[in-house]
mmJSON file of the N, C-alpha and C atoms, coordinates in Angstrom:
{"data_MODEL":{"atom_site":{
"group_PDB":["ATOM","ATOM","ATOM","ATOM","ATOM","ATOM","ATOM","ATOM","ATOM","ATOM","ATOM","ATOM","ATOM","ATOM","ATOM","ATOM","ATOM","ATOM","ATOM","ATOM","ATOM","ATOM","ATOM","ATOM","ATOM","ATOM","ATOM","ATOM","ATOM","ATOM","ATOM","ATOM","ATOM","ATOM","ATOM","ATOM","ATOM","ATOM","ATOM","ATOM","ATOM","ATOM","ATOM","ATOM","ATOM","ATOM","ATOM","ATOM","ATOM","ATOM","ATOM","ATOM","ATOM","ATOM","ATOM","ATOM","ATOM","ATOM","ATOM","ATOM","ATOM","ATOM","ATOM","ATOM","ATOM","ATOM","ATOM","ATOM","ATOM","ATOM","ATOM","ATOM","ATOM","ATOM","ATOM","ATOM","ATOM","ATOM","ATOM","ATOM","ATOM","ATOM","ATOM","ATOM","ATOM","ATOM","ATOM","ATOM","ATOM","ATOM","ATOM","ATOM","ATOM","ATOM","ATOM","ATOM","ATOM","ATOM","ATOM","ATOM","ATOM","ATOM","ATOM","ATOM","ATOM","ATOM","ATOM","ATOM","ATOM","ATOM","ATOM","ATOM","ATOM","ATOM","ATOM","ATOM","ATOM","ATOM","ATOM","ATOM","ATOM","ATOM","ATOM","ATOM","ATOM","ATOM","ATOM","ATOM","ATOM","ATOM","ATOM","ATOM","ATOM","ATOM","ATOM","ATOM","ATOM","ATOM","ATOM","ATOM","ATOM","ATOM","ATOM","ATOM","ATOM","ATOM","ATOM","ATOM","ATOM","ATOM","ATOM","ATOM","ATOM","ATOM","ATOM","ATOM","ATOM","ATOM","ATOM","ATOM","ATOM","ATOM","ATOM","ATOM","ATOM","ATOM","ATOM","ATOM","ATOM","ATOM","ATOM","ATOM","ATOM","ATOM","ATOM","ATOM","ATOM","ATOM","ATOM","ATOM","ATOM","ATOM","ATOM","ATOM","ATOM","ATOM","ATOM","ATOM","ATOM","ATOM","ATOM","ATOM"],
"id":[1,2,3,4,5,6,7,8,9,10,11,12,13,14,15,16,17,18,19,20,21,22,23,24,25,26,27,28,29,30,31,32,33,34,35,36,37,38,39,40,41,42,43,44,45,46,47,48,49,50,51,52,53,54,55,56,57,58,59,60,61,62,63,64,65,66,67,68,69,70,71,72,73,74,75,76,77,78,79,80,81,82,83,84,85,86,87,88,89,90,91,92,93,94,95,96,97,98,99,100,101,102,103,104,105,106,107,108,109,110,111,112,113,114,115,116,117,118,119,120,121,122,123,124,125,126,127,128,129,130,131,132,133,134,135,136,137,138,139,140,141,142,143,144,145,146,147,148,149,150,151,152,153,154,155,156,157,158,159,160,161,162,163,164,165,166,167,168,169,170,171,172,173,174,175,176,177,178,179,180,181,182,183,184,185,186,187,188,189,190,191,192],
"type_symbol":["N","C","C","N","C","C","N","C","C","N","C","C","N","C","C","N","C","C","N","C","C","N","C","C","N","C","C","N","C","C","N","C","C","N","C","C","N","C","C","N","C","C","N","C","C","N","C","C","N","C","C","N","C","C","N","C","C","N","C","C","N","C","C","N","C","C","N","C","C","N","C","C","N","C","C","N","C","C","N","C","C","N","C","C","N","C","C","N","C","C","N","C","C","N","C","C","N","C","C","N","C","C","N","C","C","N","C","C","N","C","C","N","C","C","N","C","C","N","C","C","N","C","C","N","C","C","N","C","C","N","C","C","N","C","C","N","C","C","N","C","C","N","C","C","N","C","C","N","C","C","N","C","C","N","C","C","N","C","C","N","C","C","N","C","C","N","C","C","N","C","C","N","C","C","N","C","C","N","C","C","N","C","C","N","C","C","N","C","C","N","C","C"],
"label_atom_id":["N","CA","C","N","CA","C","N","CA","C","N","CA","C","N","CA","C","N","CA","C","N","CA","C","N","CA","C","N","CA","C","N","CA","C","N","CA","C","N","CA","C","N","CA","C","N","CA","C","N","CA","C","N","CA","C","N","CA","C","N","CA","C","N","CA","C","N","CA","C","N","CA","C","N","CA","C","N","CA","C","N","CA","C","N","CA","C","N","CA","C","N","CA","C","N","CA","C","N","CA","C","N","CA","C","N","CA","C","N","CA","C","N","CA","C","N","CA","C","N","CA","C","N","CA","C","N","CA","C","N","CA","C","N","CA","C","N","CA","C","N","CA","C","N","CA","C","N","CA","C","N","CA","C","N","CA","C","N","CA","C","N","CA","C","N","CA","C","N","CA","C","N","CA","C","N","CA","C","N","CA","C","N","CA","C","N","CA","C","N","CA","C","N","CA","C","N","CA","C","N","CA","C","N","CA","C","N","CA","C","N","CA","C","N","CA","C","N","CA","C","N","CA","C"],
"label_alt_id":[null,null,null,null,null,null,null,null,null,null,null,null,null,null,null,null,null,null,null,null,null,null,null,null,null,null,null,null,null,null,null,null,null,null,null,null,null,null,null,null,null,null,null,null,null,null,null,null,null,null,null,null,null,null,null,null,null,null,null,null,null,null,null,null,null,null,null,null,null,null,null,null,null,null,null,null,null,null,null,null,null,null,null,null,null,null,null,null,null,null,null,null,null,null,null,null,null,null,null,null,null,null,null,null,null,null,null,null,null,null,null,null,null,null,null,null,null,null,null,null,null,null,null,null,null,null,null,null,null,null,null,null,null,null,null,null,null,null,null,null,null,null,null,null,null,null,null,null,null,null,null,null,null,null,null,null,null,null,null,null,null,null,null,null,null,null,null,null,null,null,null,null,null,null,null,null,null,null,null,null,null,null,null,null,null,null,null,null,null,null,null,null],
"label_comp_id":["MET","MET","MET","PRO","PRO","PRO","PRO","PRO","PRO","LYS","LYS","LYS","ILE","ILE","ILE","LYS","LYS","LYS","GLU","GLU","GLU","LEU","LEU","LEU","ILE","ILE","ILE","ARG","ARG","ARG","SER","SER","SER","LEU","LEU","LEU","GLU","GLU","GLU","GLU","GLU","GLU","ALA","ALA","ALA","GLY","GLY","GLY","PHE","PHE","PHE","VAL","VAL","VAL","ASN","ASN","ASN","ARG","ARG","ARG","GLY","GLY","GLY","GLY","GLY","GLY","LYS","LYS","LYS","GLY","GLY","GLY","SER","SER","SER","HIS","HIS","HIS","ARG","ARG","ARG","ASN","ASN","ASN","PHE","PHE","PHE","GLU","GLU","GLU","HIS","HIS","HIS","PRO","PRO","PRO","GLN","GLN","GLN","GLY","GLY","GLY","CYS","CYS","CYS","ARG","ARG","ARG","ILE","ILE","ILE","THR","THR","THR","LEU","LEU","LEU","SER","SER","SER","GLY","GLY","GLY","GLN","GLN","GLN","VAL","VAL","VAL","GLY","GLY","GLY","ASP","ASP","ASP","ASP","ASP","ASP","ALA","ALA","ALA","LYS","LYS","LYS","PRO","PRO","PRO","TYR","TYR","TYR","GLN","GLN","GLN","VAL","VAL","VAL","ARG","ARG","ARG","GLU","GLU","GLU","ALA","ALA","ALA","ARG","ARG","ARG","LYS","LYS","LYS","LYS","LYS","LYS","ILE","ILE","ILE","GLU","GLU","GLU","GLU","GLU","GLU","SER","SER","SER","LYS","LYS","LYS","SER","SER","SER"],
"label_asym_id":["A","A","A","A","A","A","A","A","A","A","A","A","A","A","A","A","A","A","A","A","A","A","A","A","A","A","A","A","A","A","A","A","A","A","A","A","A","A","A","A","A","A","A","A","A","A","A","A","A","A","A","A","A","A","A","A","A","A","A","A","A","A","A","A","A","A","A","A","A","A","A","A","A","A","A","A","A","A","A","A","A","A","A","A","A","A","A","A","A","A","A","A","A","A","A","A","A","A","A","A","A","A","A","A","A","A","A","A","A","A","A","A","A","A","A","A","A","A","A","A","A","A","A","A","A","A","A","A","A","A","A","A","A","A","A","A","A","A","A","A","A","A","A","A","A","A","A","A","A","A","A","A","A","A","A","A","A","A","A","A","A","A","A","A","A","A","A","A","A","A","A","A","A","A","A","A","A","A","A","A","A","A","A","A","A","A","A","A","A","A","A","A"],
"label_entity_id":["1","1","1","1","1","1","1","1","1","1","1","1","1","1","1","1","1","1","1","1","1","1","1","1","1","1","1","1","1","1","1","1","1","1","1","1","1","1","1","1","1","1","1","1","1","1","1","1","1","1","1","1","1","1","1","1","1","1","1","1","1","1","1","1","1","1","1","1","1","1","1","1","1","1","1","1","1","1","1","1","1","1","1","1","1","1","1","1","1","1","1","1","1","1","1","1","1","1","1","1","1","1","1","1","1","1","1","1","1","1","1","1","1","1","1","1","1","1","1","1","1","1","1","1","1","1","1","1","1","1","1","1","1","1","1","1","1","1","1","1","1","1","1","1","1","1","1","1","1","1","1","1","1","1","1","1","1","1","1","1","1","1","1","1","1","1","1","1","1","1","1","1","1","1","1","1","1","1","1","1","1","1","1","1","1","1","1","1","1","1","1","1"],
"label_seq_id":[1,1,1,2,2,2,3,3,3,4,4,4,5,5,5,6,6,6,7,7,7,8,8,8,9,9,9,10,10,10,11,11,11,12,12,12,13,13,13,14,14,14,15,15,15,16,16,16,17,17,17,18,18,18,19,19,19,20,20,20,21,21,21,22,22,22,23,23,23,24,24,24,25,25,25,26,26,26,27,27,27,28,28,28,29,29,29,30,30,30,31,31,31,32,32,32,33,33,33,34,34,34,35,35,35,36,36,36,37,37,37,38,38,38,39,39,39,40,40,40,41,41,41,42,42,42,43,43,43,44,44,44,45,45,45,46,46,46,47,47,47,48,48,48,49,49,49,50,50,50,51,51,51,52,52,52,53,53,53,54,54,54,55,55,55,56,56,56,57,57,57,58,58,58,59,59,59,60,60,60,61,61,61,62,62,62,63,63,63,64,64,64],
"pdbx_PDB_ins_code":[null,null,null,null,null,null,null,null,null,null,null,null,null,null,null,null,null,null,null,null,null,null,null,null,null,null,null,null,null,null,null,null,null,null,null,null,null,null,null,null,null,null,null,null,null,null,null,null,null,null,null,null,null,null,null,null,null,null,null,null,null,null,null,null,null,null,null,null,null,null,null,null,null,null,null,null,null,null,null,null,null,null,null,null,null,null,null,null,null,null,null,null,null,null,null,null,null,null,null,null,null,null,null,null,null,null,null,null,null,null,null,null,null,null,null,null,null,null,null,null,null,null,null,null,null,null,null,null,null,null,null,null,null,null,null,null,null,null,null,null,null,null,null,null,null,null,null,null,null,null,null,null,null,null,null,null,null,null,null,null,null,null,null,null,null,null,null,null,null,null,null,null,null,null,null,null,null,null,null,null,null,null,null,null,null,null,null,null,null,null,null,null],
"Cartn_x":[7.804,8.923,8.486,9.256,8.857,8.974,8.148,8.245,9.545,9.93,11.122,10.741,11.733,11.507,10.873,11.328,10.785,9.303,8.821,7.398,6.598,7.162,6.505,6.434,7.523,7.558,6.491,6.369,5.366,3.951,3.691,2.377,2.065,3.06,2.854,2.573,3.324,3.12,1.758,1.31,-0.015,-1.121,-0.85,-1.83,-1.796,-0.884,-0.843,0.271,1.158,2.279,3.33,4.026,5.058,6.389,7.429,8.765,9.339,9.615,10.17,11.685,12.29,13.737,14.152,15.418,15.932,17.435,18.022,19.473,19.975,20.902,21.428,20.389,20.139,19.185,17.763,17.527,16.21,15.416,14.126,13.214,12.005,11.655,10.518,9.361,8.216,7.023,5.961,5.209,4.136,2.915,1.76,0.489,-0.119,-0.857,-1.483,-2.355,-2.878,-3.7,-2.856,-1.536,-0.665,-0.004,-0.334,0.315,1.761,2.661,4.081,4.637,5.62,6.299,7.727,8.643,10.04,10.404,10.956,11.44,12.953,13.608,15.057,15.431,16.562,17.05,17.183,18.007,18.184,16.962,16.677,15.451,15.389,16.508,16.505,16.455,16.518,16.5,15.101,15.04,13.76,13.275,11.978,11.39,11.263,11.507,11.34,9.839,9.435,8.003,7.392,8.141,7.594,7.39,8.232,8.081,6.818,6.557,5.361,4.119,4.107,2.963,2.731,3.801,3.67,3.178,3.7,3.282,1.797,1.349,-0.076,-0.954,-0.5,-1.253,-1.392,-0.292,-0.328,-1.176,-1.151,-1.996,-3.461,-3.817,-5.208,-5.604,-4.685,-4.977,-5.221,-4.487,-4.627,-5.951,-6.572,-7.846,-9.018,-8.859,-9.976,-9.866],
"Cartn_y":[-35.745,-35.144,-33.778,-32.731,-31.386,-31.265,-30.413,-30.207,-29.49,-29.6,-28.911,-27.487,-26.621,-25.246,-25.227,-26.124,-26.143,-26.482,-27.273,-27.586,-26.354,-25.552,-24.308,-23.346,-23.272,-22.39,-22.814,-24.113,-24.624,-24.272,-24.424,-24.09,-22.607,-21.762,-20.322,-19.96,-20.55,-20.243,-20.74,-21.881,-22.389,-21.477,-20.785,-19.87,-18.501,-18.304,-17.053,-16.106,-16.521,-15.672,-15.668,-14.54,-14.379,-14.136,-14.838,-14.665,-13.341,-12.428,-11.119,-11.113,-12.275,-12.334,-12.211,-12.064,-11.948,-11.887,-11.966,-11.86,-13.085,-13.79,-14.985,-16.083,-16.633,-17.731,-17.238,-15.942,-15.385,-15.196,-15.511,-15.331,-14.555,-13.516,-12.674,-12.995,-13.295,-13.6,-12.554,-12.204,-11.22,-11.718,-11.524,-11.881,-10.603,-10.692,-9.489,-8.712,-9.375,-8.685,-7.934,-8.092,-7.328,-8.137,-9.42,-10.246,-10.497,-10.414,-10.651,-11.641,-12.418,-13.365,-13.539,-13.708,-13.974,-15.337,-16.195,-17.504,-17.514,-18.067,-18.189,-19.665,-19.979,-21.346,-21.872,-22.902,-23.532,-24.392,-24.608,-25.314,-26.735,-27.376,-28.748,-28.86,-27.734,-27.746,-28.02,-28.583,-28.741,-27.367,-27.136,-25.871,-25.864,-24.728,-24.568,-24.478,-24.875,-24.821,-23.434,-22.371,-21.022,-20.667,-21.202,-20.927,-21.594,-22.815,-23.536,-22.79,-22.37,-21.631,-20.333,-19.587,-18.3,-18.472,-19.485,-19.723,-20.084,-20.955,-21.335,-20.131,-19.302,-18.11,-17.153,-16.912,-16.0,-16.542,-17.851,-18.454,-18.253,-18.436,-18.219,-16.755,-15.834,-14.403,-14.034,-14.668,-14.319,-14.797,-15.789,-16.317,-15.387,-14.6,-13.744,-12.335],
"Cartn_z":[-40.923,-41.617,-42.16,-41.875,-42.34,-43.855,-44.452,-45.902,-46.252,-47.493,-47.99,-48.404,-48.481,-48.912,-50.3,-51.186,-52.547,-52.56,-51.583,-51.494,-51.061,-50.156,-49.756,-50.933,-51.701,-52.871,-53.867,-54.104,-55.039,-54.561,-53.268,-52.717,-52.887,-52.633,-52.781,-54.24,-55.159,-56.58,-57.062,-56.562,-56.926,-56.4,-55.288,-54.709,-55.379,-56.339,-57.079,-56.692,-55.796,-55.403,-56.507,-56.64,-57.658,-56.953,-57.415,-56.855,-57.341,-56.423,-56.767,-56.675,-56.473,-56.342,-54.893,-54.677,-53.321,-53.351,-52.2,-52.096,-51.33,-51.918,-51.263,-51.248,-50.078,-49.962,-49.668,-49.741,-49.453,-50.744,-50.661,-51.794,-51.308,-52.05,-51.702,-52.634,-52.052,-52.83,-52.537,-53.579,-53.432,-54.189,-53.573,-54.206,-54.769,-55.88,-56.448,-55.454,-54.433,-53.435,-52.406,-52.459,-51.566,-50.474,-50.311,-49.298,-49.702,-48.728,-48.988,-47.975,-48.428,-47.543,-48.043,-47.112,-47.443,-46.886,-47.749,-47.327,-47.43,-46.416,-46.459,-46.425,-47.009,-47.017,-48.431,-48.58,-49.877,-50.182,-51.467,-51.858,-51.315,-51.077,-50.574,-49.062,-48.362,-46.895,-46.368,-45.159,-44.48,-44.046,-44.194,-43.767,-42.251,-41.671,-40.227,-39.914,-38.716,-38.38,-38.547,-38.207,-38.356,-39.822,-40.716,-42.136,-42.681,-42.235,-42.673,-42.192,-40.914,-40.361,-41.12,-41.376,-42.053,-43.491,-44.188,-45.573,-45.617,-44.73,-44.697,-44.369,-43.437,-43.052,-44.236,-44.957,-46.097,-47.237,-47.455,-48.487,-48.136,-46.868,-46.437,-46.581,-46.244,-46.383,-47.838,-48.733,-50.149,-50.738,-50.104,-50.602,-50.266,-49.211,-48.804,-49.324],
"occupancy":[1.0,1.0,1.0,1.0,1.0,1.0,1.0,1.0,1.0,1.0,1.0,1.0,1.0,1.0,1.0,1.0,1.0,1.0,1.0,1.0,1.0,1.0,1.0,1.0,1.0,1.0,1.0,1.0,1.0,1.0,1.0,1.0,1.0,1.0,1.0,1.0,1.0,1.0,1.0,1.0,1.0,1.0,1.0,1.0,1.0,1.0,1.0,1.0,1.0,1.0,1.0,1.0,1.0,1.0,1.0,1.0,1.0,1.0,1.0,1.0,1.0,1.0,1.0,1.0,1.0,1.0,1.0,1.0,1.0,1.0,1.0,1.0,1.0,1.0,1.0,1.0,1.0,1.0,1.0,1.0,1.0,1.0,1.0,1.0,1.0,1.0,1.0,1.0,1.0,1.0,1.0,1.0,1.0,1.0,1.0,1.0,1.0,1.0,1.0,1.0,1.0,1.0,1.0,1.0,1.0,1.0,1.0,1.0,1.0,1.0,1.0,1.0,1.0,1.0,1.0,1.0,1.0,1.0,1.0,1.0,1.0,1.0,1.0,1.0,1.0,1.0,1.0,1.0,1.0,1.0,1.0,1.0,1.0,1.0,1.0,1.0,1.0,1.0,1.0,1.0,1.0,1.0,1.0,1.0,1.0,1.0,1.0,1.0,1.0,1.0,1.0,1.0,1.0,1.0,1.0,1.0,1.0,1.0,1.0,1.0,1.0,1.0,1.0,1.0,1.0,1.0,1.0,1.0,1.0,1.0,1.0,1.0,1.0,1.0,1.0,1.0,1.0,1.0,1.0,1.0,1.0,1.0,1.0,1.0,1.0,1.0,1.0,1.0,1.0,1.0,1.0,1.0],
"B_iso_or_equiv":[0.0,0.0,0.0,0.0,0.0,0.0,0.0,0.0,0.0,0.0,0.0,0.0,0.0,0.0,0.0,0.0,0.0,0.0,0.0,0.0,0.0,0.0,0.0,0.0,0.0,0.0,0.0,0.0,0.0,0.0,0.0,0.0,0.0,0.0,0.0,0.0,0.0,0.0,0.0,0.0,0.0,0.0,0.0,0.0,0.0,0.0,0.0,0.0,0.0,0.0,0.0,0.0,0.0,0.0,0.0,0.0,0.0,0.0,0.0,0.0,0.0,0.0,0.0,0.0,0.0,0.0,0.0,0.0,0.0,0.0,0.0,0.0,0.0,0.0,0.0,0.0,0.0,0.0,0.0,0.0,0.0,0.0,0.0,0.0,0.0,0.0,0.0,0.0,0.0,0.0,0.0,0.0,0.0,0.0,0.0,0.0,0.0,0.0,0.0,0.0,0.0,0.0,0.0,0.0,0.0,0.0,0.0,0.0,0.0,0.0,0.0,0.0,0.0,0.0,0.0,0.0,0.0,0.0,0.0,0.0,0.0,0.0,0.0,0.0,0.0,0.0,0.0,0.0,0.0,0.0,0.0,0.0,0.0,0.0,0.0,0.0,0.0,0.0,0.0,0.0,0.0,0.0,0.0,0.0,0.0,0.0,0.0,0.0,0.0,0.0,0.0,0.0,0.0,0.0,0.0,0.0,0.0,0.0,0.0,0.0,0.0,0.0,0.0,0.0,0.0,0.0,0.0,0.0,0.0,0.0,0.0,0.0,0.0,0.0,0.0,0.0,0.0,0.0,0.0,0.0,0.0,0.0,0.0,0.0,0.0,0.0,0.0,0.0,0.0,0.0,0.0,0.0],
"pdbx_formal_charge":[null,null,null,null,null,null,null,null,null,null,null,null,null,null,null,null,null,null,null,null,null,null,null,null,null,null,null,null,null,null,null,null,null,null,null,null,null,null,null,null,null,null,null,null,null,null,null,null,null,null,null,null,null,null,null,null,null,null,null,null,null,null,null,null,null,null,null,null,null,null,null,null,null,null,null,null,null,null,null,null,null,null,null,null,null,null,null,null,null,null,null,null,null,null,null,null,null,null,null,null,null,null,null,null,null,null,null,null,null,null,null,null,null,null,null,null,null,null,null,null,null,null,null,null,null,null,null,null,null,null,null,null,null,null,null,null,null,null,null,null,null,null,null,null,null,null,null,null,null,null,null,null,null,null,null,null,null,null,null,null,null,null,null,null,null,null,null,null,null,null,null,null,null,null,null,null,null,null,null,null,null,null,null,null,null,null,null,null,null,null,null,null],
"auth_seq_id":[1,1,1,2,2,2,3,3,3,4,4,4,5,5,5,6,6,6,7,7,7,8,8,8,9,9,9,10,10,10,11,11,11,12,12,12,13,13,13,14,14,14,15,15,15,16,16,16,17,17,17,18,18,18,19,19,19,20,20,20,21,21,21,22,22,22,23,23,23,24,24,24,25,25,25,26,26,26,27,27,27,28,28,28,29,29,29,30,30,30,31,31,31,32,32,32,33,33,33,34,34,34,35,35,35,36,36,36,37,37,37,38,38,38,39,39,39,40,40,40,41,41,41,42,42,42,43,43,43,44,44,44,45,45,45,46,46,46,47,47,47,48,48,48,49,49,49,50,50,50,51,51,51,52,52,52,53,53,53,54,54,54,55,55,55,56,56,56,57,57,57,58,58,58,59,59,59,60,60,60,61,61,61,62,62,62,63,63,63,64,64,64],
"auth_comp_id":["MET","MET","MET","PRO","PRO","PRO","PRO","PRO","PRO","LYS","LYS","LYS","ILE","ILE","ILE","LYS","LYS","LYS","GLU","GLU","GLU","LEU","LEU","LEU","ILE","ILE","ILE","ARG","ARG","ARG","SER","SER","SER","LEU","LEU","LEU","GLU","GLU","GLU","GLU","GLU","GLU","ALA","ALA","ALA","GLY","GLY","GLY","PHE","PHE","PHE","VAL","VAL","VAL","ASN","ASN","ASN","ARG","ARG","ARG","GLY","GLY","GLY","GLY","GLY","GLY","LYS","LYS","LYS","GLY","GLY","GLY","SER","SER","SER","HIS","HIS","HIS","ARG","ARG","ARG","ASN","ASN","ASN","PHE","PHE","PHE","GLU","GLU","GLU","HIS","HIS","HIS","PRO","PRO","PRO","GLN","GLN","GLN","GLY","GLY","GLY","CYS","CYS","CYS","ARG","ARG","ARG","ILE","ILE","ILE","THR","THR","THR","LEU","LEU","LEU","SER","SER","SER","GLY","GLY","GLY","GLN","GLN","GLN","VAL","VAL","VAL","GLY","GLY","GLY","ASP","ASP","ASP","ASP","ASP","ASP","ALA","ALA","ALA","LYS","LYS","LYS","PRO","PRO","PRO","TYR","TYR","TYR","GLN","GLN","GLN","VAL","VAL","VAL","ARG","ARG","ARG","GLU","GLU","GLU","ALA","ALA","ALA","ARG","ARG","ARG","LYS","LYS","LYS","LYS","LYS","LYS","ILE","ILE","ILE","GLU","GLU","GLU","GLU","GLU","GLU","SER","SER","SER","LYS","LYS","LYS","SER","SER","SER"],
"auth_asym_id":["A","A","A","A","A","A","A","A","A","A","A","A","A","A","A","A","A","A","A","A","A","A","A","A","A","A","A","A","A","A","A","A","A","A","A","A","A","A","A","A","A","A","A","A","A","A","A","A","A","A","A","A","A","A","A","A","A","A","A","A","A","A","A","A","A","A","A","A","A","A","A","A","A","A","A","A","A","A","A","A","A","A","A","A","A","A","A","A","A","A","A","A","A","A","A","A","A","A","A","A","A","A","A","A","A","A","A","A","A","A","A","A","A","A","A","A","A","A","A","A","A","A","A","A","A","A","A","A","A","A","A","A","A","A","A","A","A","A","A","A","A","A","A","A","A","A","A","A","A","A","A","A","A","A","A","A","A","A","A","A","A","A","A","A","A","A","A","A","A","A","A","A","A","A","A","A","A","A","A","A","A","A","A","A","A","A","A","A","A","A","A","A"],
"auth_atom_id":["N","CA","C","N","CA","C","N","CA","C","N","CA","C","N","CA","C","N","CA","C","N","CA","C","N","CA","C","N","CA","C","N","CA","C","N","CA","C","N","CA","C","N","CA","C","N","CA","C","N","CA","C","N","CA","C","N","CA","C","N","CA","C","N","CA","C","N","CA","C","N","CA","C","N","CA","C","N","CA","C","N","CA","C","N","CA","C","N","CA","C","N","CA","C","N","CA","C","N","CA","C","N","CA","C","N","CA","C","N","CA","C","N","CA","C","N","CA","C","N","CA","C","N","CA","C","N","CA","C","N","CA","C","N","CA","C","N","CA","C","N","CA","C","N","CA","C","N","CA","C","N","CA","C","N","CA","C","N","CA","C","N","CA","C","N","CA","C","N","CA","C","N","CA","C","N","CA","C","N","CA","C","N","CA","C","N","CA","C","N","CA","C","N","CA","C","N","CA","C","N","CA","C","N","CA","C","N","CA","C","N","CA","C","N","CA","C","N","CA","C","N","CA","C"],
"pdbx_PDB_model_num":[1,1,1,1,1,1,1,1,1,1,1,1,1,1,1,1,1,1,1,1,1,1,1,1,1,1,1,1,1,1,1,1,1,1,1,1,1,1,1,1,1,1,1,1,1,1,1,1,1,1,1,1,1,1,1,1,1,1,1,1,1,1,1,1,1,1,1,1,1,1,1,1,1,1,1,1,1,1,1,1,1,1,1,1,1,1,1,1,1,1,1,1,1,1,1,1,1,1,1,1,1,1,1,1,1,1,1,1,1,1,1,1,1,1,1,1,1,1,1,1,1,1,1,1,1,1,1,1,1,1,1,1,1,1,1,1,1,1,1,1,1,1,1,1,1,1,1,1,1,1,1,1,1,1,1,1,1,1,1,1,1,1,1,1,1,1,1,1,1,1,1,1,1,1,1,1,1,1,1,1,1,1,1,1,1,1,1,1,1,1,1,1]
}}}
């Protein structure tokens, strides 16, 4: 079962990303090191596979 958007948001915030807001169902997150990611969808929706891959990739980039 794919994770929910809210689970991706929680993972990003735990990694140090800050929600910069967005328009509609889009949320822009930025890490102090400069990594950025945009997630779209309502918080209760299932995350798409590309969103999960991108979020994991950005979290790894922020660690280095």
